[in-house]
MIDOSE-1310 file (N, C-alpha, C; in nm, 2 decimals, decimal comma, always signed):
residues 97
mpqd	+13,96/+12,25/+21,80/+13,90/+12,29/+21,67/+13,84/+12,16/+21,61; +13,71/+12,16/+21,57/+13,65/+12,05/+21,51/+13,71/+12,01/+21,38; +13,71/+11,88/+21,35/+13,77/+11,84/+21,22/+13,66/+11,83/+21,12; +13,69/+11,87/+21,00/+13,59/+11,87/+20,89/+13,55/+11,73/+20,86
pdtt	+13,42/+11,70/+20,85/+13,37/+11,57/+20,82/+13,43/+11,50/+20,70; +13,46/+11,58/+20,60/+13,52/+11,53/+20,48/+13,66/+11,48/+20,51; +13,73/+11,55/+20,59/+13,87/+11,51/+20,63/+13,86/+11,38/+20,71; +13,77/+11,38/+20,80/+13,76/+11,26/+20,88/+13,73/+11,13/+20,80
qhye	+13,63/+11,15/+20,70/+13,60/+11,04/+20,61/+13,72/+11,00/+20,53; +13,79/+11,10/+20,49/+13,91/+11,07/+20,40/+14,01/+10,98/+20,48; +14,04/+11,01/+20,61/+14,13/+10,93/+20,69/+14,07/+10,80/+20,72; +13,94/+10,79/+20,75/+13,88/+10,67/+20,79/+13,88/+10,57/+20,67
rigr	+13,87/+10,63/+20,55/+13,86/+10,54/+20,43/+14,00/+10,48/+20,40; +14,11/+10,55/+20,41/+14,24/+10,49/+20,39/+14,27/+10,40/+20,51; +14,23/+10,44/+20,62/+14,26/+10,35/+20,74/+14,19/+10,21/+20,73; +14,07/+10,21/+20,68/+14,00/+10,08/+20,66/+14,07/+10,00/+20,55
fiyg	+14,12/+10,07/+20,45/+14,19/+10,00/+20,34/+14,32/+9,94/+20,40; +14,40/+10,01/+20,47/+14,52/+9,96/+20,52/+14,50/+9,85/+20,62; +14,40/+9,87/+20,71/+14,37/+9,76/+20,80/+14,32/+9,63/+20,73; +14,23/+9,65/+20,63/+14,19/+9,54/+20,55/+14,30/+9,46/+20,48
fhrh	+14,39/+9,54/+20,43/+14,50/+9,48/+20,35/+14,59/+9,40/+20,45; +14,62/+9,46/+20,56/+14,71/+9,39/+20,66/+14,64/+9,27/+20,73; +14,51/+9,27/+20,73/+14,44/+9,15/+20,78/+14,47/+9,02/+20,70; +14,50/+9,04/+20,58/+14,53/+8,93/+20,49/+14,68/+8,91/+20,46
tnpd	+14,75/+9,01/+20,44/+14,89/+9,00/+20,40/+14,96/+9,13/+20,44; +15,09/+9,12/+20,44/+15,18/+9,22/+20,49/+15,27/+9,27/+20,37; +15,26/+9,40/+20,33/+15,34/+9,44/+20,21/+15,49/+9,42/+20,23; +15,54/+9,44/+20,35/+15,68/+9,41/+20,37/+15,72/+9,27/+20,34
alra	+15,63/+9,18/+20,39/+15,66/+9,03/+20,37/+15,64/+9,00/+20,22; +15,55/+9,06/+20,16/+15,54/+9,04/+20,01/+15,66/+9,08/+19,94; +15,72/+9,19/+19,97/+15,84/+9,24/+19,90/+15,96/+9,15/+19,93; +15,95/+9,09/+20,05/+16,07/+9,01/+20,09/+16,07/+8,86/+20,04
lpps	+15,96/+8,83/+19,97/+15,95/+8,69/+19,92/+16,07/+8,66/+19,83; +16,14/+8,55/+19,84/+16,25/+8,52/+19,75/+16,20/+8,49/+19,61; +16,28/+8,53/+19,51/+16,24/+8,50/+19,37/+16,20/+8,36/+19,35; +16,25/+8,27/+19,42/+16,22/+8,12/+19,40/+16,08/+8,09/+19,46
hsla	+16,02/+8,17/+19,54/+15,89/+8,14/+19,59/+15,79/+8,14/+19,47; +15,70/+8,05/+19,48/+15,61/+8,03/+19,36/+15,51/+8,15/+19,35; +15,49/+8,23/+19,45/+15,40/+8,34/+19,44/+15,47/+8,48/+19,45; +15,60/+8,48/+19,43/+15,68/+8,60/+19,45/+15,64/+8,71/+19,35
arga	+15,62/+8,68/+19,23/+15,58/+8,78/+19,13/+15,44/+8,84/+19,17; +15,35/+8,75/+19,20/+15,21/+8,79/+19,24/+15,22/+8,88/+19,37; +15,30/+8,84/+19,46/+15,31/+8,91/+19,59/+15,37/+9,05/+19,56; +15,48/+9,06/+19,48/+15,54/+9,18/+19,45/+15,44/+9,28/+19,38
alaa	+15,36/+9,22/+19,29/+15,26/+9,31/+19,22/+15,15/+9,36/+19,31; +15,11/+9,27/+19,41/+15,02/+9,31/+19,51/+15,07/+9,42/+19,60; +15,20/+9,41/+19,64/+15,26/+9,51/+19,73/+15,27/+9,64/+19,65; +15,30/+9,63/+19,52/+15,32/+9,76/+19,44/+15,18/+9,83/+19,43
rfdr	+15,07/+9,75/+19,41/+14,94/+9,81/+19,41/+14,91/+9,88/+19,54; +14,94/+9,82/+19,65/+14,92/+9,87/+19,78/+15,00/+10,00/+19,80; +15,13/+10,00/+19,76/+15,21/+10,11/+19,77/+15,16/+10,23/+19,69; +15,11/+10,20/+19,57/+15,07/+10,30/+19,48/+14,94/+10,38/+19,54
vvaa	+14,85/+10,30/+19,59/+14,73/+10,36/+19,65/+14,77/+10,45/+19,77; +14,86/+10,40/+19,86/+14,90/+10,47/+19,98/+14,97/+10,60/+19,94; +15,06/+10,59/+19,84/+15,13/+10,71/+19,79/+15,04/+10,81/+19,73; +14,94/+10,77/+19,65/+14,85/+10,86/+19,59/+14,76/+10,92/+19,69
wryd	+14,72/+10,85/+19,79/+14,64/+10,91/+19,90/+14,72/+11,01/+19,98; +14,85/+10,98/+20,01/+14,93/+11,07/+20,08/+14,96/+11,20/+20,00; +14,99/+11,19/+19,87/+15,01/+11,30/+19,79/+14,88/+11,39/+19,79; +14,77/+11,33/+19,76/+14,65/+11,41/+19,75/+14,61/+11,47/+19,88
seng	+14,63/+11,40/+19,99/+14,60/+11,45/+20,12/+14,69/+11,57/+20,15; +14,81/+11,56/+20,12/+14,91/+11,67/+20,15/+14,87/+11,80/+20,07; +14,81/+11,78/+19,95/+14,78/+11,88/+19,86/+14,63/+11,92/+19,86; +14,56/+11,87/+19,96/+14,42/+11,91/+19,97/+14,33/+11,86/+19,85
lpdp	+14,37/+11,76/+19,79/+14,29/+11,70/+19,68/+14,20/+11,59/+19,73; +14,09/+11,56/+19,65/+14,00/+11,46/+19,69/+14,07/+11,32/+19,68; +14,00/+11,22/+19,74/+14,05/+11,08/+19,74/+14,07/+11,04/+19,59; +14,19/+10,99/+19,56/+14,22/+10,95/+19,42/+14,18/+10,81/+19,38
vsea	+14,14/+10,73/+19,48/+14,12/+10,59/+19,46/+13,97/+10,56/+19,47; +13,91/+10,49/+19,38/+13,77/+10,45/+19,38/+13,74/+10,34/+19,48; +13,62/+10,33/+19,52/+13,58/+10,21/+19,61/+13,61/+10,08/+19,53; +13,58/+10,08/+19,40/+13,60/+9,96/+19,32/+13,75/+9,92/+19,32
efsa	+13,84/+10,01/+19,32/+13,98/+9,98/+19,32/+14,02/+9,93/+19,46; +13,97/+9,99/+19,56/+14,00/+9,95/+19,70/+13,95/+9,80/+19,71; +13,83/+9,78/+19,67/+13,77/+9,64/+19,68/+13,85/+9,54/+19,60; +13,89/+9,58/+19,48/+13,97/+9,48/+19,40/+14,10/+9,45/+19,46
ilae	+14,17/+9,54/+19,52/+14,30/+9,52/+19,59/+14,28/+9,43/+19,71; +14,18/+9,46/+19,79/+14,15/+9,38/+19,91/+14,11/+9,24/+19,87; +14,03/+9,22/+19,76/+13,99/+9,09/+19,72/+14,12/+9,01/+19,67; +14,21/+9,08/+19,61/+14,33/+9,01/+19,57/+14,42/+8,97/+19,69
aqaf	+14,42/+9,06/+19,79/+14,50/+9,03/+19,91/+14,44/+8,91/+19,98; +14,31/+8,90/+19,99/+14,24/+8,79/+20,05/+14,27/+8,66/+19,97; +14,26/+8,67/+19,84/+14,29/+8,55/+19,75/+14,43/+8,51/+19,76; +14,52/+8,60/+19,77/+14,67/+8,57/+19,79/+14,68/+8,49/+19,92
ards	+14,63/+8,54/+20,03/+14,64/+8,48/+20,16/+14,58/+8,34/+20,15; +14,47/+8,32/+20,09/+14,41/+8,19/+20,08/+14,49/+8,10/+20,00; +14,54/+8,14/+19,88/+14,62/+8,06/+19,79/+14,76/+8,02/+19,85; +14,81/+8,11/+19,93/+14,95/+8,09/+19,99/+14,95/+8,03/+20,13
gwqy	+14,83/+8,03/+20,19/+14,83/+7,97/+20,32/+14,87/+8,07/+20,43; +14,88/+8,20/+20,40/+14,91/+8,30/+20,50/+14,80/+8,32/+20,59; +14,84/+8,35/+20,72/+14,74/+8,38/+20,82/+14,77/+8,50/+20,89; +14,67/+8,59/+20,91/+14,69/+8,71/+20,98/+14,80/+8,80/+20,92
gnpa	+14,82/+8,80/+20,79/+14,91/+8,88/+20,73/+15,05/+8,83/+20,72; +15,07/+8,71/+20,76/+15,21/+8,65/+20,76/+15,21/+8,51/+20,70; +15,33/+8,48/+20,64/+15,34/+8,35/+20,58/+15,32/+8,24/+20,68; +15,26/+8,13/+20,64/+15,24/+8,02/+20,73/+15,37/+7,96/+20,77
p	+15,38/+7,91/+20,90/+15,51/+7,86/+20,95/+15,55/+7,73/+20,87
């Protein structure tokens, strides 16, 4: 059975977002930063933004609703992930050794 082009686009869109986020940082590693880490609060906030987007996408997908997140929001979160990686020295989604 062919897949609806809108459904395909819906999945590709969130997939690009998740891949882009993980290229720069890892939400699990962000949540695991010790409170003493200088970027812990920033990392936790970034992980929370990622989690919120994925949860909203999952909810709307399960309920047949359109994408809840704008391209501008995706771009802003990805830009923050890239900036976090640059500022913290992370490479390929992981803390520098």
